[in-house]
N, C-alpha and C positions, 0 to 999 in steps of 0.2 A: 643590467642583469635583473631579471624579474624574480621577486621573492615568492616562494610557495609556502603558504601557511597551512599547517595541519592542526586540527583540533582533535585532541584525544577524546575518544568516546566516553561519555559519562556512563556510569553504571545505573543511574536512576533517571531515565528519560521522563518519567512522570513528574519528578521533582523539578527538572528543568522546565517543563511546560508550566507547572504551577508557579514557579518563581518568575518566569517570563510574563505570565498573566498578571500576577500580583504587583510586580514592579513595573509593568508596562514597558518591558524590554524586548528586543528581538530575541528569539530563541538562541541564536548563536552567542549573543552576549551573556544570556543567562547560563548557557552551557559552560562558557569559560569561567564565569564566577563560581558556579557549583564545583567545577573541577579544582578551583583554588580554595574550596572550603567556605566560600561566601554563599551560604545557602538558606538564609532567612531574610525576610524583608528588612529586619532591623540591621542585620549585617550589611546588606546592600546599601541602606541609607547611610550607615557609618562609613562605608567605603567611598561613596560618592560625596558625602557632605561633612565628613569628619574634619577636625582641625588639629592643630599641633597639640592641644591638650589631650587628644585621644591617642597619641603615640606613646609607646613605651619609653621609659627613662633609659637613655643609652648608657648611663653610668651603672646600670644593673649588670652590664656585661663585664666579664672578668678582665681585669687590668686596663679598663678604659681610662682611668686616671693616669696611669703610666703612659698610655698612648697619647693622651692630650698633652701631658707635660713634654713629651718628646716632640710633638708638633710645634708647641709654643717655643721650645728651645731652638728648633731648626729655623723657625721664622725670625726669632731674635738674632740669630747668627747669620741669617740670610743664606 
């Protein structure tokens, strides 16, 4: 079965062109990034070259500690 990909049209085509030019990306890639809110050269660099220190702390989520404890208990009990 062949997949058909559809790219939602961006509202700001000039921004897509500028980002594509600045980041040296194909317009399609820039279009997808802009649609995801990645719309500055700095944000694109972070998206492509970020590391684990750039990620959010998962323990900021509600009840994450409860979830972790549940998983640890399940692993211990097999």
